[in-house]
N, C-alpha and C positions, 0 to 999 in steps of 0.2 A: 285768583291763585292758579297756577299752573297745575296740571295733572300730577307730575312728579312731585310737586310741593305738598299736594293733597294727599297722596300716596305716604309720602314720608311723615306728615302729620299723623295720619291714620295708624302707622306701625308705632309712632312714639306712643300713642294713646294705648295702643293694645299692650306695649310693653309696661307702661305705667301701671296699667290693671291686672297684668299677668300676675298671679300668686306663685311663689317660688315652691318647688316640689317639697312634699313632706320627707323629712328626714327620719330613718328609722335605725334603731341599734340592733343589729343582728349578730348571732353566732351561727354560721354556717359550715357544714362538711361537704365537700364535693364529692362527686362519685370517686375520684382518684384518690382520696384521703387528705387532700389539701384542707386546711381550715382557714376561715376568715371570721374575725371578731372586729366589729366596727360600723361604721355609718353607710348607709346606703339610701338610695331614692327608687321610687317606682317610675320606670320610663312611661312614656306616652302609650307604649304596647304592653304595658302592664309588668313588664320583667323588672325584678330587683336588680340594681346596679351598684357596684361599689363607687361611693362618692363621698368625699369627705376624709375623715382620719380613721385609720383602721390597721389593723395586724394580719398579715397572710402568712401561714407557715405550711411548709410541704413535710411530708412523712419523710423525706431524707435530709431534713435540717435546715433548708434554706428559709430564711425570715425576712420579710419586708415589713417594715413599720412606717407609717406616717400618712401622707397625701395620696388620695385617689381620685380620679376624675374620669368619667366615661368608661368604668371599670377597668382602667389601666393605671399604673404607677405614674402619676403625673404630679409635678410639684417637688417640694423638698422631701426627701426620705432617707432610709437607711436599709441596705441590702446587706445580710449577714449570710455567709457561706459556711457549711460545716467544716471546710478547711481551716476556717480561722480569718479568711479574706473578708474584708468589709469595704463597702462603698457608701460614703455618705455625701449626699449633694443633691443636685437638681435631676429631675427625670422627666422625660418627655414619651408618651406612648411605650411604656415599659423598657426605655432604655436610657443609659446614662447620656444626659444631654444638657449642657451648661456647666456650670462650675461646680467641682466636687473633689473628693480626695478618696484614693483607694489604698488601703493598707493590705499588705500581705502577711502571712505568718512568719516569714523570714526575716521582718521589719522592713523591706522594700516599701516605699511609699511614694506614690505621685500625687500632687496636688495641683490642680489647674483646670484647664478647659478639656470638655468632651464633646463631642458631636457623633451622634449616633451609635453610642458605644464605644467610639474610638478616641484616644488621645488626640487632641486637635487644638494648638494654638500655644499660648504661653503657659508655662508650667514649671514646678519644681519637681525634682525626683531625687530620692535618698536611696543610695544602693546598699547591697548587703554590707559594705565594710562602713556605712555611716556617712559616706562622703555625700555632699549636696551638690546637685547639678541644678543648672537654671537656662531656660531657653525655649525655643519654640520646637513644638512637638508636632509629627504628622504621622499618626497611626504608630508603626514601629520605628520609625525614624526620628531623628533629632538632630539635623544639620545645624551645625553653630552651637551645639550644647557646651555650656561653660561651667566649670567647677568653681563654686563658691568658695572663697578663700576666707579662713579664719584668721584673724590677727590678734 
């Protein structure tokens, strides 16, 4: 057996015997007044880290619900702003990233792809008049955007 395959087998055996970290249910208030209720794990350095499902609320009314990984919003979640704006969809490292929908208090809505908090790729947009648009979005530009006709 070659050295690389011996190392690979050793890593595989370690992974098979490694126990998953214990999950804790906590309610925690941060020094700035933020509150977190949900699941966490203790890292190798003995620090509690948000991992799993939980809700984070800020004193000014921002609420994030659902999935956490590595102490960040990761996976599917919902972010509510006190203005009434809501984002529901995929998060990666605290950013809108993947597929999601952003709805604003004035009924404007974007549904589609996000890349690091920016509109990016195929999506649909409903404007303040209720008109529906479809096309490719690139941050604040939407070249070739087309109005969806209702017949």
